[in-house]
N, C-alpha and C positions, 0 to 999 in steps of 0.2 A: 481391091486386095493386091498384094505384092505378087510379082511373078518370080518364081524360083529360077535361079541361074541354070541354063541348059547344061546337061552332061551328056557325054556319048558313051555308049556301051554296045558291044556286039549284039546283034539280034539273036534271040533264042526262041524256039517254038513255044507257043502258048498252050499249056494243057492245065486247065483249072482243076483244083482238087474237088472230088465228088464226095458227097456225104458218105461216111463210113471208111474212107481211106485217108482221113486227115493225118493219122499217126504215121502210116507208111509213107505218104507223100512228103510230109513235113520233115521226115528223117533225112531227106536230101540236103537239108540245111541244118547247121548247128543252131538249135534254138536256145542254147545257153541256159538250160535249166527250166525253161518254161514248157508246159504241156501244150501240145498242138491244139487241144480243146480250149485252151485259155488265150489263144493268140489274139483273136479279134478284140479290138478295143485296148489291148495292152499298149503301154507307153514305152517308147525307146528314145535314145539319143543317137544320132548318126553324125559323123563329122566328114565333111567334104573338103578337099583341097581346093582353095580358090586363090586367085591372084589378087594381091593387095599391093599396088604399086609394082615393084620389081620382084616381090617375094611371093612364094606360095605358102599359105598358112592354112591350118586345119580350122574350119569354121563349124561349130556344133549347131545342130538343129534338133529340136524335139518334135515328136509327133506320135500319132496313134496308128496301130495296125488296122487297116480297113479290109484287107483280103490277103489270101495266101495262094501262091501258084507254085506248083512242084518244081518248075524249071526257073522261074524268074525270081522267086523268093517272097519277101514280105512287101506288100503294097502299103505304103505309109502316107498318111495325110499329115504333112508338116504344119505345125502351128503357124498361123499367120499367112499361109500360102494357099492358093487355090489348087495348084497342081499337086498331084500325088507322085511319089517317087518309089522305085523298086529298091529295096535294101537286101543285099545278099552277103554271103560270107566274104566277098571281095571288099566290102565296105568296113570301115571302122565304126562299130556300133555296139551299144550295150543297153540292156533293159534299165529303165529308171527304177528308183527305189520302190514305188508302188507296185510295179509289175513283179519285182523280186519278192516283195511281201505277199502278194497275191499267190505266187507260186508256192511259197513256204506254207501259207495257210491252207492251200488246197492239198498239199502233201500231208500236212498234219491231220486234216479232216479225213482224208482217205485212210490214213493209218488208224485213226480212232474208229472209223467205221468198220475196218477189217477186224480190229480187236473186239468190238462190240458183237460182230457177227460170229466170231470164234467162241465167245463166252456163252 
């Protein structure tokens, strides 16, 4: 398997999210419309600036969220790489279409359930 290019980032204390506080902890990061409960397995694309010759260019990588940390952000397994990367609000990233569709479907389902309970 390929090795992902090394990046540097200031160290931050590690405090994993505990069951029950996902929403409060994930609120430390802009989840861009996705519910904290739906993060694991969600697909995203992140772009990193890499040197190609004498230029720095944005190189896109796709991957899946494997864990969440309140201080470090989203831990992502990038497609085709062994190493996992932390994705934070400091990175240029977005949910892939299937994650957006999943978020919309979950919101519609919750709305339908609420209407059914109210009836």
